[in-house]
DRENMI-716237 format. One record per residue (C-alpha): residue in one letter; residue number from 0; x, y, z. Coordinates in steps of 0.05 Angstrom, whole numbers, plus 32768, in hexadecimal, padded with zeros to 4 digits. Example, Ala and Ser with C-alpha at 12.3 -4.5 7.8 and 13.67 -1.06 7.14 Angstrom:
<loti 'A'; 0; <80F6; 7FA6; 809C>> <loti 'S'; 1; <8111; 7FEB; 808F>> 
***
This chain:
<loti 'M'; 0; <8384; 7D1C; 8361>> <loti 'D'; 1; <83A4; 7CE5; 838B>> <loti 'L'; 2; <838B; 7CA2; 836E>> <loti 'K'; 3; <839A; 7C81; 83B0>> <loti 'L'; 4; <835E; 7CA5; 83CD>> <loti 'L'; 5; <8331; 7C7C; 83A0>> <loti 'L'; 6; <8349; 7C3C; 83C2>> <loti 'D'; 7; <832E; 7C52; 8405>> <loti 'W'; 8; <8305; 7C17; 841F>> <loti 'R'; 9; <82D1; 7C44; 8440>> <loti 'L'; 10; <82BF; 7C62; 83FC>> <loti 'H'; 11; <82B5; 7C1E; 83DB>> <loti 'L'; 12; <828F; 7C01; 8416>> <loti 'T'; 13; <8260; 7C3E; 8417>> <loti 'V'; 14; <8253; 7C37; 83CC>> <loti 'I'; 15; <8245; 7BEC; 83D0>> <loti 'V'; 16; <8217; 7BF2; 840C>> <loti 'T'; 17; <81F2; 7C2E; 83ED>> <loti 'S'; 18; <81E8; 7C09; 83AB>> <loti 'M'; 19; <81CF; 7BCA; 83CD>> <loti 'F'; 20; <81A0; 7BF1; 83FA>> <loti 'A'; 21; <8184; 7C19; 83C0>> <loti 'E'; 22; <8178; 7BDB; 8396>> <loti 'W'; 23; <8159; 7BB8; 83D2>> <loti 'I'; 24; <8124; 7BEF; 83D7>> <loti 'G'; 25; <8117; 7BE9; 838D>> <loti 'I'; 26; <80E7; 7C12; 8363>> <loti 'V'; 27; <80AE; 7C33; 8388>> <loti 'R'; 28; <8071; 7C4C; 8363>> <loti 'I'; 29; <8049; 7C84; 8383>> <loti 'P'; 30; <8006; 7C98; 8363>> <loti 'L'; 31; <8007; 7CE3; 8359>> <loti 'G'; 32; <7FCA; 7D02; 8339>> <loti 'P'; 33; <7FBF; 7CE4; 82F4>> <loti 'G'; 34; <8005; 7CC8; 82F1>> <loti 'T'; 35; <8036; 7C9F; 8319>> <loti 'L'; 36; <8077; 7CB7; 8338>> <loti 'L'; 37; <80AF; 7C84; 8331>> <loti 'L'; 38; <80E3; 7C82; 8368>> <loti 'L'; 39; <8120; 7C5E; 834C>> <loti 'P'; 40; <815C; 7C43; 8373>> <loti 'L'; 41; <8182; 7C7E; 8358>> <loti 'L'; 42; <8159; 7CAB; 8385>> <loti 'Y'; 43; <816B; 7C84; 83C4>> <loti 'A'; 44; <81B4; 7C81; 83B1>> <loti 'F'; 45; <81B3; 7CCC; 83A5>> <loti 'I'; 46; <8195; 7CDB; 83EA>> <loti 'I'; 47; <81C6; 7CAD; 840D>> <loti 'G'; 48; <81FF; 7CCD; 83E6>> <loti 'V'; 49; <81E9; 7D12; 83FE>> <loti 'I'; 50; <81E6; 7CF9; 8446>> <loti 'F'; 51; <822D; 7CDE; 8443>> <loti 'N'; 52; <8248; 7D1C; 8420>> <loti 'P'; 53; <827D; 7D39; 844F>> <loti 'H'; 54; <8277; 7D7D; 842E>> <loti 'L'; 55; <822F; 7D82; 8445>> <loti 'F'; 56; <8234; 7D5E; 8488>> <loti 'S'; 57; <8278; 7D66; 84A8>> <loti 'A'; 58; <826C; 7D2B; 84D6>> <loti 'M'; 59; <826C; 7CFD; 8499>> <loti 'G'; 60; <82B5; 7D0E; 848F>> <loti 'K'; 61; <82C4; 7CD6; 84BF>> <loti 'V'; 62; <82A3; 7CA5; 848F>> <loti 'I'; 63; <82BC; 7CC2; 844D>> <loti 'P'; 64; <82F2; 7CF8; 8454>> <loti 'K'; 65; <82EC; 7D35; 8428>> <loti 'P'; 66; <8329; 7D24; 83FD>> <loti 'V'; 67; <830C; 7CE0; 83EE>> <loti 'S'; 68; <82C9; 7CFF; 83DC>> <loti 'N'; 69; <82EB; 7D31; 83AE>> <loti 'A'; 70; <8312; 7CFA; 838C>> <loti 'A'; 71; <82D4; 7CCF; 8381>> <loti 'G'; 72; <82AA; 7D07; 8362>> <loti 'P'; 73; <82C7; 7D04; 831A>> <loti 'I'; 74; <82BF; 7CB8; 8319>> <loti 'I'; 75; <8275; 7CC1; 8309>> <loti 'L'; 76; <828A; 7CD2; 82C1>> <loti 'I'; 77; <82AE; 7C8F; 82BC>> <loti 'A'; 78; <8277; 7C68; 82E0>> <loti 'I'; 79; <8243; 7C80; 82AE>> <loti 'L'; 80; <826B; 7C69; 8271>> <loti 'P'; 81; <8251; 7C21; 826F>> <loti 'F'; 82; <820A; 7C3C; 826C>> <loti 'I'; 83; <821D; 7C6C; 8234>> <loti 'A'; 84; <823E; 7C31; 820F>> <loti 'K'; 85; <81FC; 7C0C; 8215>> <loti 'F'; 86; <81DA; 7C44; 81F1>> <loti 'G'; 87; <8208; 7C39; 81B6>> <loti 'S'; 88; <81F5; 7BEF; 81B3>> <loti 'T'; 89; <81AB; 7C00; 81B1>> <loti 'I'; 90; <81AF; 7C36; 817B>> <loti 'G'; 91; <81C3; 7C04; 8145>> <loti 'P'; 92; <8188; 7BD3; 814A>> <loti 'A'; 93; <8157; 7C0E; 814E>> <loti 'I'; 94; <8176; 7C36; 8115>> <loti 'E'; 95; <8137; 7C30; 80EA>> <loti 'Q'; 96; <810B; 7C4F; 8121>> <loti 'I'; 97; <813E; 7C85; 812C>> <loti 'I'; 98; <8141; 7C96; 80E2>> <loti 'A'; 99; <80F5; 7C96; 80E0>> <loti 'A'; 100; <80F5; 7CCB; 8117>> <loti 'G'; 101; <811C; 7CF7; 80E6>> <loti 'P'; 102; <8115; 7D42; 80F2>> <loti 'A'; 103; <80F7; 7D38; 8137>> <loti 'L'; 104; <8138; 7D1B; 8151>> <loti 'I'; 105; <8162; 7D51; 8131>> <loti 'L'; 106; <8136; 7D8C; 8145>> <loti 'Q'; 107; <8131; 7D74; 818D>> <loti 'E'; 108; <8170; 7D9C; 819B>> <loti 'L'; 109; <8147; 7DDB; 8194>> <loti 'G'; 110; <8122; 7DC5; 81D3>> <loti 'N'; 111; <815F; 7DD9; 81FB>> <loti 'L'; 112; <814F; 7E21; 81EA>> <loti 'G'; 113; <8115; 7E1B; 821B>> <loti 'T'; 114; <8145; 7E29; 8254>> <loti 'M'; 115; <814F; 7E6E; 8237>> <loti 'L'; 116; <8107; 7E7D; 8223>> <loti 'I'; 117; <80E9; 7E68; 8265>> <loti 'A'; 118; <811F; 7E72; 8299>> <loti 'L'; 119; <813E; 7EB4; 8282>> <loti 'P'; 120; <80FF; 7EE0; 828A>> <loti 'F'; 121; <80F4; 7EC1; 82CF>> <loti 'A'; 122; <813C; 7ECC; 82E3>> <loti 'V'; 123; <813E; 7F15; 82CD>> <loti 'L'; 124; <80F8; 7F2D; 82DD>> <loti 'V'; 125; <80E7; 7F04; 831A>> <loti 'L'; 126; <812A; 7EF2; 833A>> <loti 'K'; 127; <814A; 7F35; 8326>> <loti 'M'; 128; <8189; 7F13; 830E>> <loti 'G'; 129; <81BF; 7F37; 82E7>> <loti 'R'; 130; <81EB; 7F1B; 82B1>> <loti 'E'; 131; <81F1; 7EDB; 82D9>> <loti 'A'; 132; <81AE; 7ECA; 82B9>> <loti 'I'; 133; <81CF; 7EC5; 8275>> <loti 'G'; 134; <81FF; 7E8E; 828A>> <loti 'A'; 135; <81CA; 7E6C; 82B4>> <loti 'T'; 136; <8193; 7E68; 8280>> <loti 'Y'; 137; <81B0; 7E65; 823A>> <loti 'S'; 138; <81B9; 7E1A; 823F>> <loti 'I'; 139; <81B4; 7DDF; 826F>> <loti 'A'; 140; <81FA; 7DF0; 8286>> <loti 'R'; 141; <8222; 7DB2; 8275>> <loti 'E'; 142; <826C; 7DAE; 8266>> <loti 'P'; 143; <8269; 7DC7; 821D>> <loti 'N'; 144; <823E; 7E02; 8233>> <loti 'I'; 145; <826F; 7E13; 826A>> <loti 'A'; 146; <82A7; 7E14; 8237>> <loti 'I'; 147; <8280; 7E47; 820D>> <loti 'I'; 148; <8275; 7E75; 8248>> <loti 'S'; 149; <82BD; 7E6D; 825F>> <loti 'D'; 150; <82D7; 7E80; 821A>> <loti 'R'; 151; <82A7; 7EBA; 8210>> <loti 'Y'; 152; <82A4; 7EDA; 8255>> <loti 'G'; 153; <82D1; 7EB3; 8284>> <loti 'L'; 154; <82BA; 7E89; 82BE>> <loti 'R'; 155; <82C6; 7EC1; 82F0>> <loti 'S'; 156; <8295; 7EEE; 82CC>> <loti 'A'; 157; <824C; 7EF6; 82DF>> <loti 'E'; 158; <8239; 7EC7; 82A6>> <loti 'G'; 159; <826C; 7E95; 82BE>> <loti 'I'; 160; <8250; 7E97; 8305>> <loti 'G'; 161; <820B; 7E8C; 82E9>> <loti 'I'; 162; <821C; 7E4E; 82C0>> <loti 'M'; 163; <8246; 7E2F; 82F7>> <loti 'G'; 164; <820E; 7E37; 8328>> <loti 'V'; 165; <81DE; 7E12; 82FA>> <loti 'Y'; 166; <8213; 7DDE; 82EA>> <loti 'V'; 167; <821D; 7DCD; 8334>> <loti 'V'; 168; <81D3; 7DC9; 8342>> <loti 'G'; 169; <81C8; 7DA0; 8303>> <loti 'T'; 170; <81FF; 7D70; 8317>> <loti 'M'; 171; <81E2; 7D67; 835C>> <loti 'F'; 172; <8197; 7D64; 834C>> <loti 'G'; 173; <8190; 7D61; 8300>> <loti 'T'; 174; <8195; 7D15; 82FC>> <loti 'L'; 175; <8163; 7D0B; 8334>> <loti 'Y'; 176; <8133; 7D3E; 8316>> <loti 'F'; 177; <8137; 7D1E; 82D1>> <loti 'A'; 178; <8128; 7CD9; 82EC>> <loti 'L'; 179; <80EB; 7CEF; 8314>> <loti 'M'; 180; <80CF; 7D1C; 82DD>> <loti 'A'; 181; <80D8; 7CEB; 82A4>> <loti 'G'; 182; <80B7; 7CB1; 82C9>> <loti 'Y'; 183; <807C; 7CDC; 82DE>> <loti 'I'; 184; <806F; 7CFC; 829A>> <loti 'A'; 185; <8073; 7CB8; 8279>> <loti 'S'; 186; <803D; 7C9E; 82A7>> <loti 'L'; 187; <800E; 7CD6; 8291>> <loti 'D'; 188; <800F; 7CBB; 824A>> <loti 'I'; 189; <8006; 7D00; 822B>> <loti 'L'; 190; <8046; 7CFF; 8201>> <loti 'D'; 191; <8064; 7CCB; 81D3>> <loti 'I'; 192; <8095; 7CA3; 81FC>> <loti 'R'; 193; <80C8; 7CAA; 81C4>> <loti 'A'; 194; <80C4; 7CF6; 81C9>> <loti 'L'; 195; <80D3; 7CF0; 8213>> <loti 'A'; 196; <810E; 7CC4; 8203>> <loti 'M'; 197; <8128; 7CF9; 81D3>> <loti 'A'; 198; <8120; 7D2D; 820A>> <loti 'C'; 199; <8150; 7D03; 8236>> <loti 'G'; 200; <818A; 7D15; 8209>> <loti 'V'; 201; <81A2; 7D57; 8225>> <loti 'G'; 202; <81EC; 7D4C; 8222>> <loti 'S'; 203; <81F6; 7D30; 8268>> <loti 'G'; 204; <8208; 7CE7; 8271>> <loti 'S'; 205; <81EB; 7CE0; 82B7>> <loti 'M'; 206; <81AB; 7D05; 82A5>> <loti 'V'; 207; <819D; 7CDD; 8266>> <loti 'A'; 208; <81AB; 7C9D; 828C>> <loti 'A'; 209; <817A; 7CAE; 82C4>> <loti 'C'; 210; <8145; 7CC8; 8294>> <loti 'S'; 211; <8147; 7C8D; 8264>> <loti 'A'; 212; <8149; 7C5B; 829D>> <loti 'A'; 213; <8109; 7C7A; 82BA>> <loti 'L'; 214; <80E7; 7C77; 8277>> <loti 'A'; 215; <80FD; 7C2F; 826C>> <loti 'E'; 216; <80DF; 7C1C; 82B0>> <loti 'A'; 217; <809E; 7C40; 829F>> <loti 'V'; 218; <8098; 7C1D; 825B>> <loti 'P'; 219; <80C1; 7BDC; 8261>> <loti 'A'; 220; <80A8; 7BC2; 821E>> <loti 'S'; 221; <80CB; 7BFB; 81F9>> <loti 'K'; 222; <810B; 7BFB; 8222>> <loti 'D'; 223; <813C; 7BEF; 81E9>> <loti 'E'; 224; <811A; 7C21; 81BB>> <loti 'L'; 225; <8119; 7C57; 81F1>> <loti 'L'; 226; <8162; 7C4D; 8202>> <loti 'A'; 227; <8173; 7C52; 81B8>> <loti 'F'; 228; <814D; 7C94; 81AF>> <loti 'A'; 229; <816A; 7CB1; 81EE>> <loti 'G'; 230; <81B1; 7C9D; 81D9>> <loti 'A'; 231; <81A9; 7CB8; 8193>> <loti 'S'; 232; <818B; 7CF9; 81AE>> <loti 'N'; 233; <81C5; 7D02; 81DF>> <loti 'L'; 234; <81F7; 7CF5; 81A7>> <loti 'L'; 235; <81D7; 7D29; 817B>> <loti 'T'; 236; <81D6; 7D5A; 81B5>> <loti 'Y'; 237; <8221; 7D52; 81BC>> <loti 'A'; 238; <822A; 7D5B; 8172>> <loti 'T'; 239; <81FC; 7D98; 8167>> <loti 'G'; 240; <81F1; 7DB4; 81AD>> <loti 'L'; 241; <8232; 7DDB; 81AE>> <loti 'Y'; 242; <8221; 7E00; 816E>> <loti 'V'; 243; <81D8; 7E0D; 8181>> <loti 'S'; 244; <81F0; 7E2A; 81C3>> <loti 'L'; 245; <8227; 7E54; 81A4>> <loti 'F'; 246; <8203; 7E70; 8167>> <loti 'I'; 247; <81BA; 7E71; 817C>> <loti 'A'; 248; <81AF; 7E6A; 81C7>> <loti 'L'; 249; <81E5; 7E9A; 81E2>> <loti 'P'; 250; <81D9; 7ED3; 81B0>> <loti 'V'; 251; <818D; 7ECF; 81BA>> <loti 'T'; 252; <8196; 7ECC; 8206>> <loti 'E'; 253; <81C1; 7F0B; 8202>> <loti 'W'; 254; <818C; 7F2E; 81D8>> <loti 'M'; 255; <8153; 7F18; 8206>> <loti 'Y'; 256; <817A; 7F2D; 8244>> <loti 'K'; 257; <8183; 7F74; 822B>> <loti 'R'; 258; <8139; 7F79; 821A>> <loti 'L'; 259; <8123; 7F5C; 825D>> <loti 'K'; 260; <8154; 7F87; 8283>> <loti 'G'; 261; <8138; 7FC4; 8260>> <loti 'S'; 262; <80F1; 7FAF; 8270>> <loti 'R'; 263; <8103; 7FA5; 82B9>> <loti 'Q'; 264; <8122; 7FEA; 82BE>> <loti 'E'; 265; <80E4; 8009; 829E>> <loti 'I'; 266; <80B7; 7FE6; 82D0>> <loti 'R'; 267; <80E3; 7FFD; 830A>> <loti 'H'; 268; <80E2; 8044; 82EF>> <loti 'E'; 269; <8096; 8044; 82E9>> <loti 'N'; 270; <808E; 8029; 8330>> <loti 'S'; 271; <80BB; 805E; 834C>> 
***
């Protein structure tokens, strides 16, 4: 990557104007049924970013050329680091609450198995997917999960295609989805807000940042505690998620896929 591309004045001007415009709009609360949908500045910035994406709208290449857009993409990982560092500073003061959570915080990693238990049957039986469903549903498809699939099957395999498809979609829409979902569920007041904060820690910096920010806005009085729980959860996910995915999620997904594939073939045979 040519670092000179990152010095393009059009890129920086677009980022500054987008940020100022999104902050100017501010947080919008929309009553939705029994809860409230929170629209954060992140949403507006995301929409504006999509509009200015030269890969989606070729005319925008005059504003931000494709090489500049490609060079700017990986910078999101660097831009999110200050927020991740803030998590570390909140974990210490809230260590007593985190320890009190005990097994709940440790066992929250098992929640990531829901992608397999819920999405795999839908992918195989309804969408008629092949082995792409294994890569697509055995995890939330973040970098460590891609490494497992790459080592086991190769990224050019059906499983590799499946996980890369989810990874791209998650990168584009996952952060936005997390922010909207977290804020709305928090407003329903049906789950402990600390449990929702734990659920933010899925092993993605941008997702945990958006999710915890939405929760902090929904319950401002517990902001520091929520950030601490989200940060600790994300840290544990990084520490244990790889092993859960490798030794539990992937083998069980393989087993379930074979059973579901057999069930689908039986149903097809009966219908014929």
